[in-house]
N, C-alpha and C positions, 0 to 999 in steps of 0.2 A: 509405481508410485501408488500410495494408498489413497483410499476415498477421501479420508480427512485432509490429507495434504493437498489434494486436488481442489476440495472446496475451499481451502485455506489460499491457495494460488489465486482462484478466481476471485476471491475477496479482495486480495491484493491488487488484481487488475481493475476491478471496479473502483477501488479507492484510488488508483493511479491516474484515473480519467480526469476527475476535478484537480488533481494536484498538477497534471501536466497542461490543463487548460488554464489554470491559474499563472503557469510559468508563460504561457504563450500569448495570452490576453489578460494581463494584470488588471486591468480596469474592470473587466467582466467578472473578476472572481467573486464568488458569493461570501458573505460576511463569516461562514464558518471554515473557509478555506485553511486558515491556520491551524485548526484543530484537526481538519482532515490530513493536512500535510504532515503534522507531528504523529498522527496515528498511523499513517502509511509507513513512514520512516521506522517507528518503533515495531510496527507489524513485520516488516521487511527484516530487520534486525533479529527479531525472534525466529523468524523462518529460517533464515541463513545460519545462524548458530545452531539450531536444531538439525539442520542438514549437516553440518561439520560434526556434531557430536555422535551421529548415527553412523557415520562412516569411519 
């Protein structure tokens, strides 16, 4: 895995933390949780499509 892909995976993991916390404890979710959730889903989609195109 290239260095840029590793950085992107770390970025997705960091984004996943508030998304997961918002799912486990919705009352404690920050006000920007919706934006983070959408950003995480779009970023994941882009990453997986990129992986499929490279193979």
